[in-house]
C-alpha positions in Angstrom: 0.2 -0.2 0.0 1.3 3.4 -1.2 -0.2 6.0 1.3 0.6 9.9 -0.3 -0.1 13.0 1.3 -3.1 15.4 -0.5 0.5 17.6 -2.0 1.7 14.8 -4.3 1.7 17.0 -7.3 4.1 19.1 -5.6 7.6 19.7 -7.6 9.6 18.2 -4.8 8.5 15.1 -5.5 9.2 15.0 -9.1 12.0 13.0 -8.6 10.1 10.0 -6.5 7.4 10.1 -9.5 10.3 9.4 -12.1 11.8 7.0 -9.7 8.4 5.0 -9.7 8.6 5.2 -13.1 12.0 3.9 -13.7 13.1 0.1 -14.5 14.6 0.5 -11.1 12.7 -2.2 -8.6 11.0 -1.0 -5.8 13.7 -1.7 -2.5 14.1 -5.0 -0.9 11.5 -5.4 1.9 14.8 -6.9 4.3 16.7 -3.5 3.1 13.5 -0.9 4.1 13.2 -2.8 7.2 17.0 -2.3 8.3 16.4 1.3 6.9 13.9 1.8 9.5 15.7 -0.4 12.3 18.4 2.1 11.8 16.3 5.3 11.5 14.6 4.3 14.8 18.1 4.0 16.3 18.9 7.5 15.7 15.8 8.8 17.0 16.9 8.6 20.8 20.3 9.8 21.7 21.8 8.7 25.5 21.3 11.8 27.8 24.1 11.8 30.6 22.4 9.4 33.0 22.5 6.7 30.1 18.5 7.4 29.8 18.1 8.0 25.5 16.5 11.0 24.9 14.3 11.4 22.0 15.1 14.0 19.1 13.3 16.8 17.8 12.2 16.3 14.6 12.5 18.8 12.1 8.7 19.1 11.2 8.3 18.5 7.1 6.5 19.9 4.6 4.2 16.7 3.5 4.6 12.9 5.1 6.9 10.8 2.9 4.6 8.2 0.9 4.6 4.8 2.9 5.1 1.9 0.6 4.3 -2.0 2.4 5.4 -4.8 -0.9 4.1 -7.9 0.6 5.9 -11.0 -1.3 3.8 -11.8 -4.3 0.9 -14.5 -3.6 -1.3 -16.3 -6.2 -4.1 -14.6 -7.7 -2.6 -10.8 -6.8 -1.8 -8.9 -9.6 1.1 -7.5 -9.5 2.3 -4.0 -11.0 4.6 -4.8 -14.0 7.6 -3.3 -13.0 8.3 -5.6 -10.2 9.2 -7.6 -13.5 12.2 -5.6 -13.7 11.6 -3.9 -16.9 9.5 -0.5 -17.7 6.5 -0.9 -18.5 5.0 0.7 -21.9 2.6 2.8 -21.4 -0.8 1.1 -22.0 -2.4 1.3 -25.9 -5.5 3.8 -25.5 -9.2 3.0 -27.4 -12.0 4.7 -28.5 -14.2 6.4 -25.5 -17.4 4.7 -27.4 -15.4 1.3 -27.1 -17.4 -1.7 -24.3 -13.4 -2.8 -23.6 -12.9 -3.6 -20.7 -9.3 -4.2 -20.6 -7.3 -1.5 -21.9 -7.5 2.2 -22.0 -10.9 3.9 -21.7 -12.6 7.1 -19.9 -12.3 7.6 -16.0 -15.4 6.4 -14.3 -17.0 8.4 -11.4 -17.6 6.8 -8.0 -21.5 7.4 -7.1 -20.7 10.4 -4.5 -18.8 12.4 -6.9 -19.4 14.9 -8.1 -16.8 16.4 -10.8 -13.2 16.0 -11.7 -10.5 19.5 -11.3 -9.3 19.9 -15.0 -6.0 19.8 -13.6 -6.3 16.6 -11.7 -5.5 14.5 -14.8 -2.3 16.4 -16.5 -0.7 17.0 -13.1 -1.2 13.8 -11.9 0.9 12.3 -14.7 -1.4 9.8 -14.7 -4.0 8.1 -17.4 -7.6 8.5 -16.6 -9.6 5.1 -16.7 -12.6 3.6 -15.7 -12.9 1.2 -12.2 -14.0 -1.4 -14.9 -10.8 -1.8 -16.8 -8.7 -2.1 -12.9 -6.2 -3.1 -12.1 -4.0 -2.7 -15.1 -1.6 -4.6 -16.3 0.2 -3.1 -19.3 0.6 -4.8 -22.6 3.2 -4.9 -25.8 7.1 -4.9 -26.4 9.5 -2.1 -24.4 11.1 0.0 -26.8 7.8 -0.1 -28.9 6.8 2.9 -30.4 4.4 5.0 -28.3 1.0 5.4 -29.4 -0.9 8.1 -30.6 -2.3 11.0 -28.9 -6.3 10.2 -26.4 -8.6 12.2 -26.4 -8.8 12.5 -22.2 -11.6 10.8 -20.2 -15.1 11.5 -20.7 -15.2 13.5 -17.6 -12.4 15.7 -18.6 -14.0 16.3 -21.8 -17.0 17.0 -20.9 -15.9 19.6 -18.2 -17.2 23.1 -19.9 -13.7 25.4 -20.0 -15.4 28.1 -19.0 -16.6 26.1 -15.9 -16.2 29.4 -13.4 -16.8 32.2 -14.8 -20.2 30.9 -16.3 -20.9 30.3 -12.9 -20.3 33.4 -11.6 -22.5 34.7 -14.5 -25.3 32.0 -13.1 -25.4 33.6 -9.7 -24.8 37.1 -10.4 -27.6 36.6 -12.9 -30.1 35.4 -9.6 -30.1 31.9 -11.1 -31.9 33.5 -14.4 -28.9 33.1 -17.1 -28.5 30.2 -19.1 -24.8 29.1 -19.2 -23.3 28.9 -23.0 -20.1 26.4 -22.5 -17.4 25.9 -24.1 -15.9 22.5 -24.4 -11.7 21.7 -25.3 -12.4 19.3 -27.5 -16.3 18.4 -28.3 -17.5 14.8 -28.0 -18.4 12.9 -31.2 -22.3 13.6 -31.8 -22.0 9.9 -30.9 -20.6 9.5 -27.3 -23.4 12.5 -26.7 -26.3 10.7 -28.8 -25.3 8.1 -27.0 -26.4 9.5 -23.3 -28.6 11.9 -24.5 -32.2 9.7 -24.0 -32.8 10.1 -20.3 -35.6 7.1 -18.6 -38.5 7.6 -16.1 -38.4 4.0 -15.7 -38.1 4.3 -11.8 -39.0 8.1 -11.2 -41.6 7.1 -8.7 -38.7 5.5 -6.5 -36.5 8.9 -6.9 -39.4 10.5 -5.8 -39.9 8.7 -3.1 -36.8 7.6 -1.9 -35.8 11.1 -1.5 -39.5 12.0 0.3 -38.6 9.7 2.7 -35.1 11.6 3.4 -36.7 15.1 3.8 -40.1 13.4 6.2 -38.0 12.2 8.8 -34.6 14.8 8.4 -36.1 17.8 7.3 -33.7 18.4 4.4 -30.9 16.7 2.9 -27.9 19.0 5.1 -30.2 17.5 8.5 -29.4 14.3 6.9 -25.9 14.5 6.1 -24.8 16.4 9.2 -26.7 13.6 11.7 -25.3 10.8 9.8 -22.2 11.3 8.4 -20.7 12.6 11.2 -17.7 14.7 11.3 -15.3 15.6 8.7 -11.9 13.5 9.3 -8.9 14.7 10.1 -5.2 13.3 7.8 -4.1 10.7 10.2 -8.0 9.4 11.0 -8.5 9.1 6.9 -4.8 6.9 6.3 -5.9 4.7 9.7 -9.5 4.1 8.3 -7.8 2.7 4.4 -5.3 1.3 6.1 -7.2 -1.1 8.1 -9.2 -1.8 5.0 -7.4 -2.2 2.8 -6.3 -5.3 5.2 -9.2 -6.8 5.6 -9.6 -6.9 2.0 -5.8 -8.5 2.0 -4.9 -5.1 -1.2 -2.1 -3.9 1.2 0.4 -3.0 -1.4 -1.5 -3.1 -4.5 -3.6 0.1 -4.5 -1.8 3.4 -3.9 -4.2 5.4 -2.2 -3.9 9.5 -2.2 -5.1 12.5 -0.4 -6.1 15.7 -1.3 -7.7 19.1 -0.8 -7.6 20.0 -4.9 -10.3 16.9 -5.6 -14.1 18.2 -6.5 -15.3 14.7 -6.4 -15.3 12.8 -2.9 -13.5 10.0 -4.3 -11.8 9.7 -7.7 -9.8 5.8 -9.2 -7.3 6.2 -12.3 -4.4 4.3 -13.2 -0.8 6.1 -12.7 2.4 4.5 -13.9 0.3 1.3 -14.3 -0.7 1.4 -10.8 -4.4 1.6 -9.4 -4.9 4.8 -7.4 -7.3 6.1 -5.3 -7.8 9.9 -5.0 -10.0 10.6 -1.7 -11.5 14.3 -1.4 -10.4 15.4 2.4 -13.0 18.0 2.5 -15.7 14.4 1.6 -14.4 12.1 4.2 -17.0 11.4 6.9 -16.6 9.8 9.6 -19.5 7.4 9.4 -19.4 7.2 5.5 -15.1 6.9 4.5 -15.4 2.7 4.6 -18.7 3.1 2.3 -16.9 4.9 0.0 -13.5 2.2 0.2 -16.6 -0.4 0.3 -17.7 1.1 -3.7 -14.0 1.6 -4.9 -11.9 -1.2 -3.4 -14.3 -3.5 -2.7 -16.5 -3.7 -5.7 -14.6 -2.2 -8.7 -11.3 -2.7 -7.6 -11.8 -6.5 -6.5 -14.2 -7.7 -9.4 -11.1 -6.2 -11.5 -8.9 -8.6 -10.1 -11.7 -11.7 -10.7 -11.6 -10.5 -14.1 -8.4 -10.6 -14.7 -8.3 -14.1 -14.0 -11.4 -15.4 -16.1 -11.2 -16.4 -20.1 -13.4 -13.6 -20.5 -10.9 -10.5 -19.5 -10.1 -10.0 -22.8 -13.4 -7.7 -25.2 -12.6 -10.4 -28.2 -13.5 -12.9 -25.3 -16.9 -10.8 -24.0 -17.7 -10.5 -27.6 -17.5 -13.9 -28.7 -19.1 -14.9 -25.0 -22.3 -13.0 -26.0 -21.7 -11.0 -22.6 -24.0 -8.0 -21.0 -22.7 -4.8 -20.5 -21.2 -5.1 -16.9 -23.1 -1.4 -16.1 -25.6 -0.8 -14.6 -25.1 -4.0 -12.2 -21.5 -2.9 -11.8 -22.6 0.8 -10.3 -25.3 -0.4 -8.6 -23.7 -3.0 -6.9 -21.0 0.2 -6.1 -23.6 1.9 -5.1 -26.0 -0.5 -2.6 -22.3 -1.1 -0.6 -21.3 2.5 -0.3 -24.6 2.4 1.9 -24.3 -0.9 3.0 -23.5 -0.9 6.5 -24.9 2.6 7.1 -27.7 2.7 10.2 -29.6 4.9 7.4 -28.7 3.6 4.1 -31.1 6.0 2.4 -30.2 6.1 -1.2 -30.4 9.7 -1.4 -27.9 10.8 -4.3 -28.6 8.3 -6.6 -32.9 9.4 -6.6 -31.5 12.9 -6.9 -28.8 12.0 -9.7 -31.5 9.8 -11.8 -34.5 12.7 -11.0 -32.0 15.2 -12.3 -31.5 13.8 -15.4 -35.2 12.8 -16.3 -36.3 16.5 -16.1 -32.6 18.1 -18.0 -34.3 16.3 -21.1 -36.9 19.0 -20.8 -35.5 21.7 -19.1 -33.2 24.4 -20.1 -30.4 25.1 -17.3 -32.3 27.6 -15.0 -35.6 26.0 -15.1 -34.0 22.9 -13.8 -31.7 25.0 -11.4 -35.2 26.5 -10.0 -37.2 22.3 -10.1 -34.7 20.5 -7.9 -34.6 23.5 -5.3 -37.2 21.1 -3.8 -34.6 18.3 -2.5 -32.0 20.3 -2.4 -31.5 24.1 -0.9 -27.5 25.1 -1.3 -27.2 27.1 -4.6 -24.4 25.7 -5.2 -24.7 21.7 -4.6 -28.1 22.1 -6.9 -25.1 24.0 -9.3 -22.8 20.4 -9.7 -26.3 18.3 -10.0 -27.6 20.6 -12.5 -23.3 20.9 -14.0 -23.7 17.4 -14.7 -27.3 16.7 -16.2 -26.3 19.4 -18.7 -22.5 18.6 -19.5 -22.0 18.0 -23.2 -24.4 20.7 -24.3 -22.6 24.8 -25.5 -26.5 26.2 -24.9 -27.9 25.3 -21.6 -31.1 26.9 -22.8 -32.3 23.8 -24.8 -33.5 21.3 -23.2 -31.4 17.9 -23.6 -29.8 15.8 -20.7 -26.4 13.8 -20.2 -28.0 10.6 -19.0 -24.7 8.2 -17.9 -25.8 9.5 -13.9 -28.6 7.2 -14.1 -26.8 4.2 -14.1 -26.6 4.1 -10.5 -30.0 3.9 -9.4 -30.9 1.7 -12.3 -28.7 -0.7 -11.2 -28.9 -0.6 -7.7 -33.1 -1.3 -8.1 -32.5 -4.2 -11.3 -30.3 -6.1 -8.5 -33.0 -5.1 -5.3 -35.7 -6.6 -7.4 -33.4 -9.8 -7.7 -31.7 -10.1 -4.9 -33.2 -13.2 -4.0 -32.2 -15.2 -7.0 -28.3 -14.1 -7.1 -25.1 -15.7 -5.9 -23.8 -12.4 -4.6 -20.6 -14.6 -3.5 -20.5 -16.1 -7.9 -20.9 -12.5 -8.9 -18.0 -11.4 -6.6 -16.2 -13.7 -8.5 -16.6 -13.5 -12.3 -15.5 -9.7 -12.1 -17.1 -7.4 -14.6 -20.3 -9.3 -15.4 -23.9 -8.4 -15.4 -25.6 -10.5 -12.7 -27.9 -11.9 -15.6 -25.1 -14.1 -17.0 -24.0 -15.6 -13.9 -25.6 -19.1 -14.5 -24.3 -19.7 -17.9 -20.8 -18.4 -17.0 -20.5 -20.4 -14.2 -19.4 -23.7 -15.5 -16.3 -21.3 -17.7 -15.1 -19.4 -14.5 -11.8 -20.0 -12.7 -11.9 -19.5 -8.9 -9.1 -20.8 -7.1 -7.6 -17.9 -7.3 -10.6 -15.2 -7.2 -11.2 -13.0 -4.3 -14.4 -12.1 -2.4 -15.1 -8.8 -0.3 -15.3 -8.8 2.8 -19.1 -8.0 3.8 -20.2 -10.4 0.9 -18.9 -13.8 2.3 -21.2 -14.3 4.5 -24.0 -13.7 2.0 -27.1 -14.1 4.9 -26.1 -11.6 6.8 -25.4 -9.8 3.3 -29.3 -10.4 2.2 -30.1 -8.8 5.5 -28.7 -5.3 4.7 -30.4 -6.0 0.9 -33.2 -6.5 3.3 -32.6 -3.2 5.1 -31.8 -1.1 2.7 -35.5 -2.0 0.8 -37.3 -1.2 4.2 -35.7 2.4 5.0 -36.2 3.3 1.5 -39.4 2.3 1.3 -39.0 0.3 -1.9 -42.2 -1.8 -2.8 -40.6 -5.2 -3.5 -44.3 -6.0 -5.9 -43.9 -2.8 -7.4 -40.6 -3.3 -8.8 -41.7 -6.8 -9.9 -43.8 -5.1 -11.9 -41.8 -2.7 -13.5 -39.0 -5.3 -14.2 -40.8 -9.3 -14.5 
């Protein structure tokens, strides 16, 4: 495990980043241990009476990265540089490709709002989806560099003039229709793919949000009452380390804290290493582990299991006729975000679904006024409307970007069929739809797969899903009618 501070992008650590990308393997564990032992001895200097007296440490500007590199074991994907040779950059692929292997766009977690555009280039990493994690670079060393890839979907759809248009919108008393500009407008085919918003689960989305309002008065009250306080860095590190130990992922995933990220969490691949960046401002006491279950326990482990299966390549998936990983992938991860909460309300997935549906028929300003029923804070409302209208240039026109509806869609489909799904097998098979589990079972390679700790007791797991259904006042009969 690598723990890196929120100042990872400082120039002072550039030398460390270059070393990490070189063909020099990490220090052997014994050497690293010896260094720590020597450092510990130097920490204390003997006093005149023979009692060791701690030396005064000079405060560092940022904590050093800590890496624990366990020996390889069966079933664990090791970063390619441990073989000694520098790994080439992964081949980029089209944003519209259904491939779950090399290249791709970045997937956002259920709780993310948007990403600081600078985070990608400054981090020096290739932004990729959790559906393709973990990444093993392919190709021979010394091969020609791949052509420059288009930025990931999330970055490409972030307007260049975002802050300027936001300021103009707020100064107009929320009447102005933002006119967005983009560095590289997406191909029509990409935008067309997400232009239609669905109303299939609109009743459930409204019911989930009204349930929260009845109990807490407002979402802001709900967040304060159930989320707990924002954790300091030391407690975030401790929680992350403990969680990675639970899943046996120590040494496999780089974890960073950031004050710059505008989302709560973003998973990327940097230097061929799965890297999770956590926004310190969103690291709440009772919600942090849910985010780790979403990103590590679901996306990362299913990605690791997928790499062991016969359908790991895009071509193999096509030959087997597999369904897309979504909405199962994001639905499962979103359920795991709230799985162990006392109040597992599905508020965010419901509001994203609702906002996208109405964006299809409303302008930006009208949509902003419309969702005030559920969101009071103007800054938060701006983010929801931005997500639903991204990709548009003239937001006075109706239109939506419907990708965010996948969360509630996946949640409700899984809950509808929860009694018939083998969840352990679903986790073991990797990035597959729950609808493909039974026909893939005979083909699966299961001896080295890992199941998240919270899914190992399936009876208890189902009890948690039943609790989510009850708390959100979902009607099983209604779901069965919608999804025969």
